[in-house]
N, C-alpha and C positions, 0 to 999 in steps of 0.2 A: 419438399423434404429438406431438413437442415443439412448443411454441408459439414460432415464430421471432421474434415481436415481443416476447415477454416474456423468453425465454431464447434469445437469438440464437445461431446457429451462429458459431463463432470459430476455424476451423482456422488454425494459426499460419502455415503456408506461404502462405496466401492474402493475408496482410497483413503479412508479415515486414518488408518495407521501411518501411511506414508505422509499424509498432510501433517499429522502431529509431529512426526520426525523432522520434516522439512521446516516446520515452524520453529522448533527448538534449535536446529542447526542455524537457521537464519538469525536467531537471537545471538548466538555466539559471534557470527559475522557482524551483525549490527552493533554489538557492544564494542567491537574493535573500532568501528567508525566513531561511536560515541566517545571512546577514550582518547581518540587522536585528533578530533576535528573541533575547531572553535565553535562555541554555541552560536546558533543562528536562530532568529525569531521563530517562535512556535515549534521549536524542536526540529526544524527542517533539516538540520545538519546530520541527523541520525538516520534518515531514510535511505532505502535502497532504490534502485532504478531498474526498470525493465530494459533489457537490451536484446540483441539478436539471438543470444544463446542462453539467457537466464536473468539473474538478478545481480547487479553490480553495486559496489559502494561508490563508484567514481574515485578519482585520485584523493588520497589522504596524505597529509604531511608526515615526513620523517626527516631525520637529520640528513641534510645534504640532498634532499629530493623528495620524492613521493612514492607511494605504492598503492596498488588497487587490488581489491578482492572481487572475485566473481563466482557466484554459485552457477556453474555452467551446467544447465539441465539438458543440454544436447550431448556433450561429451561425458557428462556425469563425473565432474571433477570440481572441487573448490580450487580455483586458480588464483595465484598471486603473481602480479607483475610489478617490477620496480622500475623507476625512471632511469636506472643505470643498466637496464637490460637483463637483470636476473629474473629467474622464474622458479616457481614452486607449485606443488599441487597436493591435494588430499583426495583420495577416491570417495565418491558419493556412493556408498554401498551399505547394506545392513551392518550397523554397529551401534554401540551405546552412545548416548550424548557425551558421557565422560570421555570415551575414546575419541570422539570427534573433536572435542575441545582440546584434549592433549595433543592430538595430531596437528591441529591447526596452529596452536602456539609453538609447537616444535618446528613446523615448517617456517613460521615467521622468524624464529630464532636462528634457523639455518641461513636465513637471508639477512641476518644482523638487524632484525626488527624486534625490539623488546617492547612489549605492551602488557599492561595489567588490566583485566576486565573484572567487573562485578560478577560474582558467581551465581547470582539469583536471577532467574528469568523474570521478565516484566509482563504484566497484564495477564498472568495465568494464575488463577486462584489455587493455592495449595501446592505450587510448583516446588520441585526438589532442586537444590543447587546443581549446576551442571556437573561439577566434579564428583558428586555423589550419585549421579543418575547412571548406574551401571546396568540397568535392565536392557536386554536386547531390544533393538528398535528395527521394525520392518521398514524396508524402502523398496518401492516398485519404481524402477527407472522409467517405464513407459507411462505410468500415472503422472510422474513428475514432468515428463515431456508434454503430456496433454495439458497439464496446468500451465506450463509456459506458453503453449499455443493460445490458450484462453487469455492469459495476461497480455500477450502481444496484441491481440485484437482489441481488448478493452483499453489498453494504453493508447493505441492509435485513435480510438474514438474519443477518449477523454481529452487527448491533446487537441483534437479538432474543436471540441466544445470549448476548451480554454481560450481559443483565439477570438471568441466573441465578447471578450470582456476587457475593458480599458483599465479598470481599477486594479487594486492589489489582488493578485491571485497566486496561489502556491504552484510549484511545479506539479506534474503528475508523478507521484512518488509512492513507494511501497513501505508501509510501516510494519516492521518486524514484530513489534509488541502485540499489536492487534491482528497482524497477518492479513492486511488488506491494502489494496491499491486505492489511492484517494486523490481528489483535486478539490481545492477550497477557494471560494470567492469571499471577498471582504467588502463591507459597506464603507469602511473608513472610520466608523464610530467605535468608541470604547464600549466594552460589554461589562455587565455586572460581574463581580468576582465569582469565579467558577467554584462550586462547592462539591462537585462529584469526586469520586476516588477511583483508583485502579490499583490492583495488586502490584506491589513492587515498584510503584511510581510515587515519588514525593509529591505532596500537594502543591508545592510551588511550581513544579513542572506542569501540572495540569492547569494551574491558574495562568501561567505564562502562555500555554498553548491556546487558551480561550480568552485571551485578554481583549479581543475585539470581536465585533459581530461577524458571524460567518453564515454562509450557505455552503454546505460541504456534501459532496457525493463520493461514492466509492463502490468498490467491488470486494466482496468477501467470499472465500471459497466454501464456507459452510461450517457447521458445528452445532452441537447441542440439539441434534435432531433436525436441523434445518439445512437444506441443500444450498448450493451457491446462489447468491443473491446480490443485486445492486441495491444501494441504499442512498437516501438523501435526507439530511436533517438541517435544522437551523438552530444556532445558538446566539442569543437566547431565543427560545421558540416564541414567535409572536402569536398573539391571539388570532385565531382563524386559520392558521397554517394547516393544521391537521384536517380541516374540513374542505380544503381546496380540491378542485377537480384536476386530476393529473392524468397524463398519458404514459404508456398505452394501456389498453385493457389488461388487467392482471396486476397492475400496481395498486397498492393499498397502504394505508397508514397503520402502523403497529403501535397500539397503546402501551405495550410493554417496553418496547425499545425507543418509543417517541421519535420515530422516523418513518419515512415512506420506504417500502420495500418492493422490489420487482424481481421475481425469480429469474435466475439466469436462463432457465429452460424456456421461459416465455420469449426472451430475446432470441435465443438460439433457434426456435421454431418459427419465428416471424419470417414473412416473405422477404423482408429487408431488415436484417438484424441491426445494422448500423443506424438506420432511420428510427427503429423502435427505441434503441438505447438513447439516441440524441433527443427523442421526444420526451423520454423520462427525465433526462438531465435538465432540459430546458424548462419543462413544465413544473418540476419541483423547485428549480431555482426561482422561477417567476412567482410561485406560491409563497416562497420565503421573502423575496424582495418586495412584492406587493403588500404582503401582510405587515412587514416591518417598515414600509414606506422608504425604501432605498431610493436614491436619486438615480433611477435607471437611465435616464437620458444622458447623464454625465458619465455613467459607468460602463455602458454597453457600446459595442461597435459591430460593424459588419463582420461575420465570420471570415477567417482567413482562407485564402486560396494560394496554392503553390505557385511561386514565381510572380505573384501579383501584389504590388504594394498596396497597403490599406489606404483607401481614400480618406482624406482629411476634410471633413465637412464643416 
């Protein structure tokens, strides 16, 4: 039986409204990072990171020092900390998106942090500007805590997977636009210009994000009638990728999304969830790398172990 404390149940329909609320609140926080942090390749500077209590921006520059925001899903507060020791917070409780944005910017102003953010959510079709979104928003703190426990487990396994690659690889980071945790490996070769689009995202941003060949994997909490799932895709998708045999049982290729999917519930119910997830990550990466003829011998290494230096062969 799955351990509900370690790998909690997370059916999307049970927390749909809270998930939507948290997605929009995370966009307000993420846009503050976007507005204050120098551009980093592939948009990595905008992402949030899983920590012991929620999702954090990590330190962001401000005049005379830095500041950090954290969506604390344990204490149920948006917290701000500055490098000169000042603190502020906004309660995470049922409220409109407009109220949350106003309270967040007011908290920053009280800490002498002035920031302007774009008012339009990203990657949400038909989204209303934050300041005009006055509809009451549901927020279930226990559902948010369960989500954080899931993210903590996935973040740990993704970081272990990341250690087996010598080539360029992204951090394990949370994208507030698409509301997913992701880790990406690069072959080192340039990719053809990306022609896809996303609501509220300039084409040049998408093109820069996919400027090089990738094998990318992630975790998405669900939506559009789909429960929480792991995914893995390649850009550009090489011939034969979708026909590869991947593990574990339950993983399959989606012609609609053009990526491999593995339901979170399959991992949660496995006798060894970590091993099941690692098998998915490794087998889908191998499917991409082999089909695209990556130089795997030069790019891969022995997975990392705590306290043990990587052998140089």
